[in-house]
C-alpha positions as CSV (number, residue, x, y, z in Angstrom):
1,M,-38.7,-87.3,-39.6
2,K,-35.9,-84.9,-40.4
3,R,-33.1,-84.9,-37.8
4,I,-32.4,-81.9,-35.7
5,S,-28.9,-80.6,-36.7
6,F,-26.8,-78.5,-34.5
7,A,-23.2,-77.5,-33.7
8,I,-21.5,-76.8,-30.4
9,L,-19.0,-74.1,-29.4
10,G,-16.8,-75.4,-26.6
11,G,-15.4,-78.8,-25.6
12,G,-16.0,-78.6,-21.8
13,W,-17.9,-80.8,-19.4
14,R,-21.3,-79.4,-20.4
15,S,-20.9,-79.8,-24.1
16,E,-20.4,-83.6,-23.6
17,F,-24.0,-83.9,-22.5
18,Y,-25.2,-82.7,-25.9
19,A,-22.8,-85.1,-27.6
20,R,-24.0,-88.0,-25.6
21,V,-27.6,-87.2,-26.3
22,A,-26.9,-87.0,-30.1
23,N,-25.0,-90.3,-29.9
24,A,-27.8,-92.0,-28.0
25,A,-30.6,-90.9,-30.4
26,P,-29.0,-90.6,-33.9
27,D,-32.4,-90.9,-35.5
28,R,-33.5,-87.6,-33.9
29,F,-30.2,-85.6,-33.6
30,A,-27.3,-84.8,-35.8
31,L,-24.3,-83.1,-34.2
32,R,-22.5,-81.7,-37.2
33,G,-19.4,-80.4,-35.3
34,V,-17.8,-79.1,-32.1
35,W,-15.4,-76.2,-32.0
36,V,-12.5,-76.9,-29.7
37,R,-9.5,-74.5,-30.0
38,N,-6.9,-76.6,-28.2
39,P,-5.7,-79.2,-30.7
40,E,-4.8,-81.8,-28.1
41,K,-8.1,-81.4,-26.3
42,A,-9.9,-81.5,-29.7
43,A,-8.3,-84.8,-30.6
44,R,-9.3,-86.4,-27.2
45,Y,-12.8,-85.0,-27.6
46,A,-13.2,-86.5,-31.1
47,E,-11.9,-89.9,-30.0
48,R,-13.9,-90.2,-26.8
49,L,-17.2,-88.9,-28.1
50,R,-17.0,-89.9,-31.8
51,V,-18.1,-86.5,-33.2
52,P,-16.5,-84.2,-35.8
53,V,-14.3,-81.5,-34.1
54,F,-13.1,-78.3,-35.7
55,S,-10.3,-76.0,-34.5
56,S,-11.6,-73.1,-36.6
57,F,-14.6,-71.0,-35.7
58,D,-15.1,-70.1,-39.4
59,E,-15.2,-73.8,-40.3
60,L,-18.0,-74.3,-37.7
61,L,-19.9,-71.4,-39.1
62,S,-19.9,-72.9,-42.6
63,L,-21.9,-75.9,-41.3
64,D,-25.6,-76.1,-42.4
65,V,-27.3,-76.5,-39.0
66,D,-30.6,-75.5,-37.4
67,F,-28.8,-73.7,-34.5
68,F,-25.7,-73.3,-32.5
69,V,-25.2,-74.4,-28.8
70,L,-22.8,-72.4,-26.7
71,C,-20.9,-74.3,-24.0
72,L,-18.2,-71.7,-23.4
73,P,-16.9,-70.2,-20.2
74,W,-19.6,-68.0,-18.9
75,Q,-17.6,-64.8,-19.6
76,A,-17.5,-65.8,-23.3
77,N,-21.2,-66.8,-23.7
78,D,-22.1,-63.1,-24.0
79,E,-19.6,-62.4,-26.7
80,Y,-20.3,-65.3,-28.9
81,S,-24.1,-65.0,-28.5
82,R,-23.7,-61.5,-30.0
83,R,-21.4,-62.7,-32.8
84,L,-23.8,-65.4,-33.9
85,A,-26.8,-63.2,-33.5
86,E,-25.3,-60.6,-35.8
87,L,-24.9,-63.3,-38.4
88,G,-28.6,-64.2,-38.0
89,R,-27.9,-67.6,-36.5
90,P,-30.2,-69.0,-33.8
91,V,-28.4,-69.5,-30.4
92,L,-28.9,-71.8,-27.5
93,T,-26.4,-70.6,-24.9
94,E,-25.5,-72.3,-21.7
95,T,-26.1,-70.5,-18.3
96,P,-25.6,-67.9,-17.3
97,P,-26.0,-65.7,-20.4
98,A,-23.8,-62.9,-19.1
99,P,-21.4,-62.4,-16.2
100,T,-22.7,-59.2,-14.5
101,V,-26.0,-57.3,-14.0
102,E,-24.7,-54.6,-16.4
103,A,-23.8,-57.2,-19.0
104,L,-27.2,-58.8,-18.7
105,N,-28.9,-55.5,-19.4
106,E,-26.6,-54.8,-22.4
107,L,-27.2,-58.3,-23.8
108,W,-31.0,-57.9,-23.4
109,R,-31.0,-54.5,-25.2
110,F,-28.8,-55.9,-27.9
111,A,-31.2,-58.9,-28.5
112,E,-34.2,-56.6,-28.5
113,E,-32.7,-54.1,-31.0
114,R,-31.6,-56.9,-33.3
115,G,-34.5,-59.2,-32.9
116,A,-32.0,-61.9,-32.1
117,N,-33.1,-65.5,-31.4
118,I,-31.1,-66.1,-28.2
119,Q,-32.5,-68.9,-26.0
120,V,-30.8,-70.1,-22.9
121,A,-30.0,-73.8,-22.0
122,E,-31.5,-73.9,-18.5
123,E,-32.5,-77.5,-18.2
124,Y,-33.5,-78.1,-14.6
125,H,-37.2,-77.4,-15.1
126,L,-37.2,-80.1,-17.8
127,Q,-35.9,-82.9,-15.6
128,P,-38.6,-85.4,-15.0
129,Y,-39.1,-84.8,-11.3
130,H,-39.0,-81.0,-11.5
131,A,-41.2,-80.9,-14.5
132,S,-43.8,-83.0,-12.6
133,V,-43.8,-80.7,-9.6
134,I,-44.1,-77.6,-11.8
135,R,-47.1,-79.2,-13.5
136,L,-48.7,-80.0,-10.1
137,A,-48.3,-76.3,-9.1
138,E,-49.5,-74.9,-12.4
139,E,-52.6,-77.1,-12.4
140,G,-53.5,-76.0,-8.9
141,R,-53.3,-79.4,-7.3
142,I,-52.0,-77.9,-4.0
143,G,-53.9,-74.7,-4.4
144,V,-52.0,-71.4,-4.6
145,P,-48.3,-71.9,-3.9
146,T,-47.1,-69.7,-1.0
147,H,-43.7,-71.1,0.1
148,L,-40.8,-73.1,-1.2
149,S,-37.9,-74.6,0.7
150,M,-35.3,-76.0,-1.7
151,S,-32.0,-77.7,-1.2
152,M,-31.1,-79.1,-4.6
153,M,-29.0,-76.9,-6.8
154,H,-27.2,-73.6,-6.9
155,G,-27.9,-70.0,-7.9
156,Y,-29.8,-69.4,-11.1
157,H,-30.8,-73.1,-11.4
158,C,-32.7,-72.8,-8.2
159,M,-34.2,-69.5,-9.2
160,S,-35.5,-70.9,-12.5
161,L,-37.4,-73.6,-10.6
162,A,-38.5,-71.4,-7.7
163,R,-40.1,-68.7,-9.9
164,R,-42.1,-71.3,-11.8
165,M,-43.2,-73.3,-8.8
166,L,-44.2,-70.2,-6.8
167,G,-45.6,-68.4,-9.8
168,V,-43.9,-65.1,-8.8
169,G,-43.0,-63.9,-12.3
170,M,-40.9,-60.8,-12.3
171,E,-41.7,-59.8,-8.8
172,R,-39.2,-57.8,-6.8
173,A,-37.8,-59.4,-3.7
174,V,-35.8,-58.7,-0.5
175,V,-32.9,-61.2,-0.3
176,S,-30.9,-62.0,2.9
177,G,-28.5,-64.8,3.6
178,K,-25.6,-66.2,5.6
179,Q,-22.8,-68.7,5.0
180,Y,-21.8,-71.4,7.3
181,P,-18.6,-73.6,7.3
182,R,-19.2,-77.3,7.2
183,A,-17.1,-80.5,7.1
184,I,-18.1,-83.5,5.0
185,A,-16.4,-86.5,3.6
186,Q,-15.9,-86.2,-0.2
187,T,-17.5,-89.3,-1.8
188,C,-17.9,-88.3,-5.5
189,S,-17.0,-85.7,-8.1
190,R,-17.2,-85.2,-11.9
191,A,-14.4,-87.7,-12.1
192,G,-16.3,-90.4,-10.2
193,E,-16.4,-91.9,-6.7
194,S,-13.5,-91.2,-4.4
195,A,-11.7,-94.2,-2.9
196,E,-10.2,-92.3,0.1
197,H,-13.2,-90.2,1.1
198,P,-11.2,-87.3,2.5
199,I,-12.8,-84.8,4.9
200,Q,-13.2,-81.4,3.1
201,Q,-14.4,-78.0,4.2
202,V,-17.4,-76.7,2.3
203,T,-19.7,-73.7,2.6
204,Q,-23.4,-74.0,3.3
205,D,-25.4,-71.1,1.9
206,R,-28.8,-70.3,3.5
207,V,-30.8,-67.5,1.8
208,T,-34.3,-66.1,2.2
209,F,-36.3,-64.5,-0.6
210,E,-39.3,-62.4,0.4
211,F,-41.3,-61.5,-2.8
212,E,-43.7,-58.6,-3.2
213,S,-46.7,-60.9,-3.0
214,G,-45.7,-62.3,0.4
215,K,-44.5,-65.6,-1.1
216,T,-41.2,-66.9,0.2
217,L,-38.3,-69.0,-0.8
218,F,-35.8,-70.6,1.6
219,Y,-32.6,-71.6,-0.2
220,D,-30.2,-74.1,1.5
221,F,-27.3,-75.5,-0.5
222,T,-23.7,-76.6,-0.5
223,G,-21.9,-77.5,-3.8
224,E,-21.0,-80.9,-2.5
225,Q,-24.7,-82.0,-2.8
226,Y,-24.4,-82.2,-6.6
227,F,-22.3,-85.3,-6.4
228,S,-22.3,-86.4,-2.7
229,L,-23.4,-89.9,-1.8
230,L,-23.9,-88.7,1.8
231,R,-25.8,-85.5,1.3
232,S,-29.4,-85.7,0.0
233,T,-31.5,-83.1,-1.7
234,H,-34.9,-81.8,-0.6
235,L,-37.9,-79.9,-1.9
236,W,-40.9,-78.6,0.1
237,L,-43.5,-76.7,-1.9
238,C,-46.5,-75.4,0.2
239,G,-49.8,-74.3,-1.2
240,D,-53.0,-73.2,0.5
241,R,-54.6,-76.6,-0.3
242,G,-51.7,-78.9,0.1
243,E,-48.0,-79.5,-0.3
244,V,-45.3,-81.4,-2.1
245,M,-42.7,-82.8,0.2
246,D,-40.0,-84.5,-1.9
247,R,-42.1,-87.2,-3.6
248,T,-45.2,-87.1,-1.4
249,V,-48.1,-84.9,-2.4
250,R,-50.7,-84.0,0.2
251,F,-53.8,-82.3,-1.1
252,L,-57.6,-81.7,-0.8
253,S,-59.6,-83.8,-3.2
254,P,-62.5,-82.2,-5.1
255,S,-64.8,-83.8,-2.5
256,G,-62.8,-82.1,0.3
257,A,-61.0,-85.2,1.5
258,C,-57.4,-84.9,2.7
259,M,-55.3,-87.1,0.5
260,A,-51.7,-88.2,0.3
261,E,-50.2,-89.8,-2.9
262,E,-46.7,-90.5,-4.1
263,L,-45.1,-89.4,-7.3
264,R,-44.5,-92.7,-9.0
265,R,-41.4,-93.0,-11.2
266,V,-41.7,-95.6,-14.0
267,D,-38.5,-97.0,-15.5
268,L,-38.5,-99.7,-18.1
269,G,-36.2,-102.7,-17.9
270,Q,-36.6,-103.3,-14.1
271,Y,-37.0,-107.0,-13.2
272,G,-36.6,-107.9,-16.9
273,N,-34.9,-107.1,-20.1
274,L,-37.5,-107.1,-22.9
275,Q,-37.5,-103.4,-23.5
276,G,-34.1,-102.4,-22.3
277,Y,-33.5,-99.9,-19.5
278,A,-35.0,-96.4,-20.0
279,H,-37.0,-93.9,-18.1
280,R,-40.7,-94.0,-19.0
281,G,-42.2,-91.1,-17.0
282,I,-43.7,-90.0,-13.7
283,Q,-47.3,-90.8,-12.6
284,F,-49.6,-89.2,-10.1
285,C,-53.1,-90.4,-9.2
286,G,-53.4,-92.6,-12.3
287,E,-52.1,-90.1,-14.9
288,W,-48.8,-89.2,-16.4
289,L,-47.4,-85.9,-15.1
290,Y,-44.2,-86.4,-17.2
291,E,-43.5,-88.6,-20.2
292,N,-40.0,-89.2,-21.7
293,P,-39.8,-87.4,-25.1
294,L,-37.3,-90.1,-26.2
295,P,-38.9,-93.4,-25.1
296,L,-36.6,-96.4,-25.0
297,V,-33.5,-94.2,-25.1
298,R,-31.2,-94.8,-22.2
299,L,-30.2,-91.3,-20.7
300,T,-29.9,-89.8,-17.3
301,D,-32.5,-87.3,-16.1
302,D,-30.2,-84.4,-16.9
303,E,-29.5,-85.7,-20.3
304,L,-33.2,-86.1,-20.9
305,A,-33.6,-82.5,-20.0
306,V,-30.9,-81.6,-22.5
307,A,-32.7,-83.6,-25.1
308,S,-35.8,-81.7,-24.4
309,L,-33.9,-78.4,-24.8
310,L,-32.8,-79.5,-28.3
311,L,-36.3,-80.6,-29.2
312,K,-37.7,-77.3,-28.0
313,M,-35.0,-75.3,-29.7
314,K,-35.9,-76.8,-33.1
315,R,-39.6,-75.8,-32.5
316,C,-38.4,-72.3,-31.5
317,V,-36.5,-71.9,-34.8
318,E,-39.6,-73.1,-36.7
319,T,-42.4,-71.3,-34.8
320,G,-40.9,-68.7,-32.5
321,E,-42.1,-70.5,-29.4
322,P,-39.5,-69.8,-26.7
323,V,-37.5,-72.5,-25.0
324,Y,-36.3,-70.7,-22.0
325,S,-36.3,-67.1,-23.1
326,L,-33.5,-64.6,-22.6
327,R,-35.9,-62.5,-20.5
328,E,-36.5,-65.4,-18.1
329,A,-32.8,-66.2,-17.9
330,C,-31.8,-62.6,-17.2
331,Q,-34.3,-62.5,-14.3
332,D,-33.1,-65.8,-12.8
333,T,-29.5,-64.8,-13.2
334,Y,-30.1,-61.3,-11.7
335,L,-31.8,-62.9,-8.6
336,A,-28.8,-65.3,-8.3
337,F,-26.4,-62.3,-8.3
338,A,-28.6,-60.7,-5.6
339,M,-28.3,-63.9,-3.6
340,R,-24.5,-63.9,-4.0
341,E,-24.3,-60.2,-2.9
342,A,-26.4,-60.9,0.2
343,L,-24.2,-63.8,1.2
344,E,-20.9,-61.9,0.6
345,T,-21.9,-58.7,2.4
346,G,-24.2,-60.1,5.1
347,R,-26.7,-57.3,4.3
348,P,-30.2,-57.6,2.8
349,V,-30.5,-56.8,-0.9
350,E,-33.6,-55.3,-2.5
351,T,-33.9,-56.2,-6.2
352,K,-34.9,-53.5,-8.6
353,P,-36.6,-53.5,-12.0
354,Q,-34.2,-54.1,-14.9
355,S,-34.5,-53.5,-18.7
356,W,-36.1,-56.9,-19.4
357,N,-38.9,-56.1,-16.9
358,S,-40.3,-53.3,-19.0
């Protein structure tokens, strides 16, 4: 099997996920190079992650790769997506694809006019648990989804999951929200666990989305949840024939019986060491809802989702099948912008059709 070859623009925190995936599965992925402009940062990156690093953008462009991954500051994603697209190079750009509603519309029109292959690296719907819940919803296991309460991740990440789980497509919505100050001991960050656990002030965002169909989303999140060892995450997806509450699924069976079953996570290497430690998949009622696309490779759930993005991007280059299309990304980012406006102004925001909705 030919390896998937790619190159990365940017040496920040997100780009390291792609490097770790490539290093963990060298038989499937070939990271040909990373563009890091700062020489000192480039040297540290190359030493720590054991990958080729270039300080010249032109040198990176000369590489023979299947596609380029953009992990730049979000203001720069738009610019370099266009530059690569103009050269006919397939792009997998990190979220969000553009920094404003106007820029989203301009990028969409540019991509449509050029026929550019710009995919967006939104990975949350590819994480094992989220992928399992989405499959349950799409298969009608809880009937028609009507409401989602989610406290798991911020902005466009939440929207990418909510629209799939609720099946609201490009529906317009009325968005209202409020912010609340909270105090919480800091336990962990990107740098690791804190030894002191200082009390810090954070902001809790609570937002309601009312979609045209009558379906609703309740969003409740504070950024500390991403790393906190004290704040948990929650999901409650309601349908007309059941619900998913975190890892418990309640539903009506084909015979009409009221049932409750757990989403069962299967990880290899527990209570033994014959196969090594790796995620196998998630089961429900005797079947696999999710199976690891890289069996026996030891990766976190988010890294597995990144690996799925790379696998899907290769298929997109070969067949045109979208990964997470620019159209979907624009809509999710637009809804996240509406959420932010409602929180900052304290007034309801009514979303409007945009260029990618036509």
